[in-house]
N, C-alpha and C positions, 0 to 999 in steps of 0.2 A: 482768493478764487482757486478753484480746482482745475485740473487739466481739462476735464470734460466740459467745463463751463466755457473754456476758451477755444475749443475745437471749432474750426472754421473761421476764427477771428484773429489768428496769429498776426497777420499783416497789420490789421487795424491796431492791435495793441502794441506792436513793435515800434510804431512811430509816435507813441505817447510816452512821456517820461516815466510815469508809474507803471504803465503796461510793459515798457521795455525792460524795466528792472524785474518785473514779475516773470516775463518770458525768459530772461537770462537765468534767473534762479531755477525756474522750472526746467530749463534745458540741462542745467548742471545736475539736477537731482532725478530727472526722469529715467525710466528704464529704456532699453534700446528701442523697443517698439514705439514708445511715445516720442523719443528723439527723432526717429525716422518719420513719424507723422507730422511733428512740428516742422522738421526740415522740408518735408514734402509741401507743406503749405507756404513756406517762405521762398523756396528755390526759384520760383517764377518771378520774384521781385528783388532778387539779390542786388542788382545794380542800383535800384532806387534806395534800398535799405542801406547800402554801403555809404551813400552820400547823405543820408538822413542823420540829423543830430542825435537821435535816440536809436534808430534802427541799426546804426553801425556797431553799437555795442552788442546787439544780438548776433550780428555776423561774427564779431570777434569771439563771442562765447561759443559759437558753433565750431570755429577753428580750434578752440581750446578743449572742448568736451565732446566733439563729434567723432565719429569713426573715420577710418581711412577713406571710405566712399564719400562721406559728407565733405571731407576736406578736399578731395580730388575734384568733386563736382563744383564746389565753390571756386577752387582755383581755375578750373576750366571756364567758368562764368566770368571771372574777373580778368582773365588774360585778354590783352588788347585794350584794356581800359586803365592800365596802371598810370599812364601820364595824366589822364583826366582826374584820377583820384589823388594824385600827388599834388595837384594844384588846387584841389578843393579844400575848403576850410574844414 
């Protein structure tokens, strides 16, 4: 699938095994504008994605391949929830 086919459906695909892998790869190879659009779709659901068995890999990939703004925004979203995440499977 191409980036344009997934527009507006990033959250849905992030919690699916194959979709998560696709979005991870897409985020690695996307240009900065596409990364920002993907990030924009996912930022409102960061806490749920972080504890999802497939979504957490997407969040990890954003930390690895996102820009400073993406990483800072993720960090801000996750602050205050570290204990919850540490005891989550």
